[in-house]
N, C-alpha and C positions, 0 to 999 in steps of 0.2 A: 503495502500500497505507499504510498506514497503523501508524503505526509509538507513538500515544500509548501509551506505560504505562496500565496496568489499572487504575481506582483503585478499591480496596477496602474495602469498612467496616475499621474498627478491632475487632481481635479485643481480647479482655482482654488480651493477653502481646501485644502489640503498644501500645495503651493506656503499658501497666507499660515498655516497652522507652523508651519516649517519654517519658515522667516519668523513666525512671534520668538520658536522654543528656542532658535539661535542668534535670534536677535539679529541680525541679516537676511542680504536677500540668500538663498541653499546656491552653488554653481554642481555646476554641473547636472543637475536633478534630472535621472532616465524616471523613474519608477518609484512607489511606491513598496517597499517590498513588507512590510511587515506593520499591523495597527496595531496600537495599544489595546486592551481591553474598555480601553473610554469613547476608541473612534478614531484618535487622532494618529498619525501616523505615529510611529518608534521609529521607523529605517527608512530611509529612501537607499537607493538602488544611485549610483552613481557612475555618470563616461570615468574611463580610463581615465581620458586627458579633458584639460578644463577648457570654454573656449577659446583661449588663447595658446592650446595647446600644452601646456603643462600636463605631466606628467600625473595624475591622479591616484593612484595607486589601492587607495580607497573605495573596493566599490560600495559595501556595507555601511552605510555610514548614521550614527546614533545618533537620535537627533533629538526623544525629549530630555528634558536640563534631570528629571527628577530623576529619570531611571542613570544619566550622564552621573549624575551627584552621587550617587549609592555607590555606584562602582568605583566610584572617582577615592572614594573612603576604605571602598578594599585594595585597592589600592595603595592607600596611605598606609592600613593593617599588613602591607606584606604582603597580599593575596598571590601579586603574580613570583616573585621571589619561592614562595612555596612552593607553586607548580612548577616553574622553575627546577628545581632539585628533583623532585617526582619524575620529573620524563626526565632527568639522566637516571634513577633504578628504576620506573618502574616502564621493559623492556616494551608492555604492548598499550601500554600510556603513551610512550614517543609513537608507537605502527599508528597507533589510531590519530595521533596529530597530525605525524605525517599528511593521511588521509584527508582530514581535516583541512593541508594546504592544500594538496593538490585540487578539491572541491574547489577550492577558493578560487584557483590561477584557468584551473577547466571553468571558471563560472565568468571571470573578469576574462578571461581568451579570446571568449566567447560573442563579450561586446564589444573587444577592440584587444590584440596580445600588445603587449609594454614589453618588449624584450627586454634583458640584463635590469628588470627592476623585480622587487622581492612581493611578497606576497606581505601579507599588514598580519598589526599583532606579534610580531615578533617570530612567526611561521617558516619552518617548520621546527628549528631547536631553541627556541626559550619561549616563553611569556612577555609579551614587551609592552602592548593592552590587553586590557578587559575589555575595554571601548569596543574595538573593534571584534573582539571573539564573542562577545554578547552579541553585539550585532550581525553575525556571520550563522550565529545557533538561530536569532530569530527570524532573520535570511533565510534560509533555510532546511528547517526544523530540527526538531528533535531528535539526533546521535549521529550529526555529521562532523562537531566538532567539540570533543569532550569538552576541552574548560571551556568552551563557549559555556555550556549547559552546563556544567558547572558552576561556573559567573552566575549565570543567570538563578540556581537553584540558590543561593546564597543571599538572592536581592529580595529586600521587604517588598513589599505588592507596592509599587509605586504611583500607582494610577488606583487606589484603596479613593483616598482626597480628592478626585475627577479630575479630570482632563487639567494638563500641567499648564495649556493656551483657550481660553474663549475665541472661537473663529467665528461668527455670525460672517448675515450680508454685511457689514458695512467694509470686514476687515478685506471679506473676497474684493467687493467694491474696492478700495482702495488700492488691494494689489493690483487690479486693471487698470488704473491710473494711468500706476506706472508704466 
């Protein structure tokens, strides 16, 4: 059974929500890769190259500020260091993480090949960014990125207080004017 979330073209409301989440216009936005239970995008798919040609290897970008903050707390608590140490000791985990790396590159290369650019998040040998790993897990579905899945399991329900941003007709109208 395919558990990959459906990636959908962003609506004007999605673009306005992501803009509000990031505090700036989104760059290279291709699709909404995952929606928060509140309904807003929380992961977007970006182009491997920005409009000006600059490589942007982060295919899946976590946009929800509440999720990003909770992940930042995990990073500050040393979770990345612990995960990296586990990769050196656990052969099965390391193999699954390398497979996640291959999956990430395959998905990015299906959009555009970035020769010589690494995947993201430190894959395949270390953990450098939990935000990217969690975004990959949300975008690809459970079981694809083991450390992204673990990161998500460590998070509180970031959506429990409601949407991180409110986007209504007024926000969508503002986006269209720009």
